[in-house]
N, C-alpha and C positions, 0 to 999 in steps of 0.2 A: 728187762725186760726182750718180749719173746718177739720172734722174726723169723722169715723164711726165705725161700732163697731160690729162683728158679719156676716158681709160680705165675699162671696167666692170671687177669684178673679176675675169673667166679673163681677158682681154686684162693685166690687169697681173702674176697671177702667172705668164703664158705670156714676159712681159717679164722678168721676174727669173728664169725659169728658163734663159732664152737666156741672160740677163749672167750665169748662174750657172755656167754651163756654158764660159764665159769667163775667170773667175777674177776676175768682176764680180759685183757687187750693188745692187738697187734699194734706190735710196737716197731719192726722196722721189717722193707722188704729190701730182699738185694739181686738185683739182678742185671746182666751186662745191658750196656747203654755207654752209645758212641756216638760221633756222627755221620757213623753205617752205619749203628744198627741202632735205633729211635723205638723200635718196637716195643718198650715198656712206656715210651711217651702216645707210639700210633693207637697202643689199646687200651686205650685210658687210665693206666695201672696209677702214672706220676699226678697223675690230678686225682685219679683216688687218695693215694698218699696225701698230699696236700690238705687235700679237704676233711682228711679225718687223722690229720697230725702225726703221719708212720712215717719215719724216717726210709728216706728210701739211700741206697746205697749201691752206687753205680761201680761195678767192674768191668773189666776190661776196656775200660776209656780207652788205653794206647792202642788198644788191638794186637796183644801181647809184640808191643815192640814197632806194628808196623802203622805206625801214627806218631814215630818219634826221629822219622827223618833218618835215620841209621842204615834201614835196607830200601836198596832200588833195583831195578834189572842189572846193574853190575853187580851189585852186592846183595845178594838173595839171603834169604832165612834159609839157617842148616839143613843141606837134602837128611832126608828121614825124619825129618820132627813132625808133628802132626802140623804145628802153627805153619811150618814150611808146605805142605800141601795146600791148605787154605788161604794163604797169604802169596806162595811163591808165583801161584799164575796168574795173578791181577796188582803185580807188582809197578806195570805198568801205568794202571788208574789211580795204585796209590801214588806215586809219586807227583801226581797231576795234582791231588790234596793233598800232600808234605808239600809241594812250590807254594799252595795258599796259606799251610799252617806258614810255612816260613814268613809270607809274605807280613801274616797279623802279627805273631812271634816277632819282627824286627818291629813290627810298630807302636808296638808294648817294652820293649828290650830285655824276651826273654828267651827258650829259645823253645825248641818247634815241640818238644812233648810235653810241655806246660802249656801251650793252646787247649790240647782235647782237656786237660785235667779243668781248665779254667772254664770251658763251653759246660762242662758236668757242671760245675760250679753254677753259674750262670743260669742253668735250668733248674735248680733249689737241689741238686743234689749230693752229698756225701763221696765224692771218689775213691775209691781201694784202688791201689798202684801197688804192683809187686816190686819191692827193692832191694836190689841185691848190694847196693855199695852206698858211701855216703853222700854224693852229688845228686841220687835219685830224691833222697830225703830232703836235702834243699832243696831240689828243684822242684817238689811238690810242695813245699814249705811257701815258696815263691809264687807257685802256680794260684796260690788264695789270693792274692793280691793283685791279679788280673782284675780287670772289667772289661771281659769284650762289650763291644754297642752291638745293639739291635742287629746292626746294619754287616757285622761282620757274624752274628751268629748265624742270621741270615747266608748270608753267602756262603758260610760255610755248609750251611745244611745243604743249601739248592746245590751247592757242585758234587757234596757229594753223591746228594740223589741222584744225579745224571748221569754219573759213572757207576752204577747199578752195581755196584759190588753185597755181594751175600754174606756177610762175616758170621751167620749163625753157625754157631760148632755142634759136636754131634751128640753134647751133653744137654743142648737147651733144646728148650720145645715151641710150638710156635706160639706168640704172647697173643695173638690178636682171636 
């Protein structure tokens, strides 16, 4: 399988066209996707992938732990890190979103971090999560069994939109 990462829709289509000229096809796209960064949805990338039978791997679904419930204004990310520079200034907003994630998690009997993963799965993507502990693996596996309702997905997205958090990282380009 041949895939691309961090490509916008025009680049994805171009890569697929070039591959097809050589008897191949694009099989996967890997882009940033989370409740607070839905640029691959808004730009039409996810729809294009579905229409063309291309697997979409969503990375940063937990926003480097910001959507795990682990960090808040009293427990910020370690100073001096790139993720602290991105997320610590908006921890007050993330607390609001994490409270909603906790509510949804409780309704499904899972942990907070499992909800963004379940959200990504509900969107038809395969989430990629960083794991450093055994429980991260079991949490990811359990997230695959969580079926969020359309209302829960919509509520999470509406709340995320209302918070206006920009989680685009320095290595990413505009997807629109």
